[in-house]
C-alpha positions as CSV (number, residue, x, y, z in Angstrom):
1,X,-17.1,-1.0,-95.5
2,X,-14.9,-3.0,-97.7
3,X,-14.7,-6.5,-99.2
4,X,-12.0,-8.4,-101.2
5,X,-12.3,-11.7,-103.0
6,X,-9.5,-14.2,-102.7
7,X,-7.6,-15.8,-105.6
8,X,-5.5,-18.9,-106.2
9,X,-5.5,-21.0,-103.0
10,X,-7.7,-18.5,-101.3
11,X,-10.2,-18.6,-104.2
12,X,-13.2,-19.5,-102.0
13,X,-12.7,-16.7,-99.4
14,X,-13.8,-13.2,-99.0
15,X,-12.4,-10.6,-96.6
16,X,-14.6,-7.9,-95.1
17,X,-14.3,-5.0,-92.8
18,X,-17.0,-3.1,-91.0
19,X,-18.0,-0.3,-88.7
20,X,-17.7,-2.7,-85.7
21,X,-13.8,-2.3,-86.2
22,X,-13.4,-6.0,-87.2
23,X,-11.9,-7.8,-90.1
24,X,-13.6,-11.1,-91.1
25,X,-12.7,-14.0,-93.3
26,X,-15.6,-15.8,-94.9
27,X,-15.9,-19.1,-96.8
28,X,-18.1,-18.4,-99.8
29,X,-19.0,-22.1,-100.4
30,X,-20.6,-22.5,-97.0
31,X,-21.4,-18.8,-96.3
32,X,-19.8,-19.2,-92.9
33,X,-17.4,-17.0,-91.1
34,X,-13.9,-18.6,-90.8
35,X,-12.2,-16.1,-88.6
36,X,-12.6,-12.6,-87.1
37,X,-9.6,-10.3,-86.4
38,X,-9.9,-7.6,-83.9
39,X,-7.4,-4.9,-83.0
40,X,-8.5,-1.6,-84.7
41,X,-9.8,1.0,-82.4
42,X,-11.9,2.8,-85.1
43,X,-13.9,1.9,-88.2
44,X,-12.0,-0.4,-90.5
45,X,-12.2,1.0,-94.0
46,X,-10.0,-1.2,-96.3
47,X,-8.8,-4.7,-96.5
48,X,-6.3,-6.5,-98.8
49,X,-4.7,-9.9,-99.3
50,X,-1.0,-9.4,-99.0
51,X,1.1,-10.8,-101.9
52,X,4.3,-12.6,-101.5
53,X,7.4,-12.6,-103.8
54,X,9.0,-16.0,-104.2
55,X,11.7,-16.7,-106.8
56,X,10.8,-13.4,-108.5
57,X,7.1,-14.4,-108.9
58,X,4.3,-12.6,-107.1
59,X,2.0,-15.1,-105.4
60,X,-0.5,-15.2,-102.6
61,X,0.5,-15.4,-99.0
62,X,-1.6,-16.2,-95.9
63,X,-1.3,-12.7,-94.7
64,X,-4.0,-10.1,-94.8
65,X,-3.9,-6.4,-94.0
66,X,-6.5,-3.7,-93.1
67,X,-6.6,0.0,-92.8
68,X,-8.6,2.0,-90.3
69,X,-9.8,5.3,-89.1
70,X,-7.4,4.7,-86.1
71,X,-4.6,5.6,-88.6
72,X,-3.1,2.1,-88.6
73,X,-2.5,-0.7,-91.1
74,X,-2.6,-4.1,-89.3
75,X,-1.4,-7.4,-90.6
76,X,-2.6,-10.9,-89.6
77,X,-1.7,-14.5,-90.7
78,X,-4.9,-16.3,-91.5
79,X,-3.4,-19.7,-90.8
80,X,-2.5,-18.9,-87.2
81,X,-4.4,-17.5,-84.3
82,X,-6.1,-14.1,-84.4
83,X,-3.2,-12.1,-83.0
84,X,-1.8,-9.4,-85.3
85,X,1.6,-9.9,-86.9
86,X,2.6,-6.3,-87.4
87,X,1.2,-2.8,-87.3
88,X,2.1,0.3,-89.3
89,X,1.2,3.7,-87.9
90,X,0.2,6.3,-90.6
91,X,1.6,9.7,-90.6
92,X,0.1,11.9,-87.9
93,X,-1.5,14.2,-90.5
94,X,-3.2,11.4,-92.3
95,X,-6.3,11.2,-90.1
96,X,-7.0,7.6,-91.0
97,X,-6.2,5.0,-93.6
98,X,-9.0,4.7,-96.2
99,X,-7.7,2.5,-99.0
100,X,-4.9,0.0,-99.5
101,X,-3.3,-1.5,-102.6
102,X,-0.2,-3.6,-103.1
103,X,1.8,-3.0,-106.2
104,X,4.7,-5.1,-107.6
105,X,7.2,-2.9,-109.4
106,X,9.3,-4.8,-111.9
107,X,13.0,-4.1,-111.9
108,X,15.1,-5.1,-114.9
109,X,18.8,-5.6,-114.8
110,X,21.3,-5.6,-117.6
111,X,20.5,-9.3,-118.1
112,X,16.9,-10.5,-118.8
113,X,16.4,-11.2,-115.1
114,X,13.3,-9.5,-113.6
115,X,12.8,-9.0,-109.9
116,X,9.9,-7.4,-108.1
117,X,9.9,-4.7,-105.5
118,X,6.7,-5.0,-103.5
119,X,5.2,-1.8,-102.2
120,X,2.0,-1.0,-100.2
121,X,0.2,2.2,-101.2
122,X,-2.4,3.7,-99.0
123,X,-4.7,6.7,-99.1
124,X,-5.6,8.8,-96.1
125,X,-8.6,10.7,-95.0
126,X,-6.8,14.0,-95.4
127,X,-5.8,13.2,-99.0
128,X,-2.2,12.2,-99.4
129,X,-1.3,8.9,-100.9
130,X,1.7,7.2,-99.3
131,X,3.9,4.4,-100.3
132,X,5.4,2.0,-97.7
133,X,8.0,-0.7,-98.3
């Protein structure tokens, strides 16, 4: 249902989600599946690599997240076992999470320092777009 190509240190990976409710991590060099993540109770619709803010720079983390028709967003660490790290339950009226996108909003202060405020936006089956974080 959805694929996402990795970048930086995850350059040779692809995330996928499917109707079998799973999220899969693939190595594009070998064409082999690296890991499978299970936990959704309905079709998985969207997948995203979660960014990480370190010293005011946005970089890749080893965390992935996925949205599903079960109205949840689930997070996993790809370095560890297949257990989920965290789950966000969508608003009851959403009827499922259909798309995800992380955005880094820049905040400027009186000095030239810039910091980032990381937000997760998601779209629901019923139509609203919500911002979490």
